[in-house]
N, C-alpha and C positions, 0 to 999 in steps of 0.2 A: 117407223114413224106412222102414226095413225092420222088419216085425213080428218077424222072427227076431232082429234086433239088439236090439230092445226086450226080447224074452223072455230072451235071453242075459244082458243087463245086469240084469234083474230077478232072475233066478236067482242070479247071482253076488252081487248086492246083498243078497239075503235071507240069504246065508251069512255075511256080515261081522258083522252084529250078534251072531250066535251065537259067533263067534270072539272078538269084543270082550268079550262077557259071560263067556266061559270064562276069558279072560286076567284080567279084573277079579276074578272069583270065586276062582280058584285062586292068584292073586298070584304066578305063576311064568312064566318065559319058556321053559320046557322044551317041546320039540316044535315050536318056531317058529324061523324063520330071518329075519334082517334082510335078507339077499340076496333072499329070496323076496318080501318086502314091497317092496323097491326095484324089482324086476323088474315086479311087478304095478302099482305106481304109474306107472312109465314107460309101461307099456301103456295105462293109462287116460289119461295125459297125451297120448300119441300119438293116441288116439281123439278127445280134445278138439280137438287141433290139426287133425286131419283134418276134423272137422266145421266148424271155424271157417274153414279155408282153402278147402274144396271144396264142402261141402253142409251149411250150417248148418241144423239143425232142433232140436227140443226134446229130442232124445235126449242132447244135450250135458249136460243137467242130470243124467241118470243116470250118465254118466261122472264128472262132478264129485262127485256124492254118493258113488259107490263109491270114488273116490280118497280122499275125505275119511275114509271109514270105515277104509280100509286105513292111512291115515296115523295115525289114532287108535290102531289096533291096534299099529302099529309103535312109537308113543310108549309105550304100555303095555309092550311088549316091552322097550324100552330101560330103562324105569323099574324093572321087576321084575328084569331081568338085573343091574342095578346093586345093587338091594337084596339079591338072593340071593347075589351075589358077596361082599357085605360081611357077610352072616350067617354 
């Protein structure tokens, strides 16, 4: 396990709750992109697959946690995009 990989995942992981909170509070999808969310999720899933296939360690938990938070933010994006479109 690389300490730098852990630091990177922790830093990215700390950003997602703020993004989710902003989405929930403002109830809008403006300034966000579904393509961006998909690319980030693919990156985290690739990290998980790499850890499982080549060097499993507990960092896989951080990849999964981050991917889950991005997924939640993406679902909020889709929900508010639909609501804002109908308004």
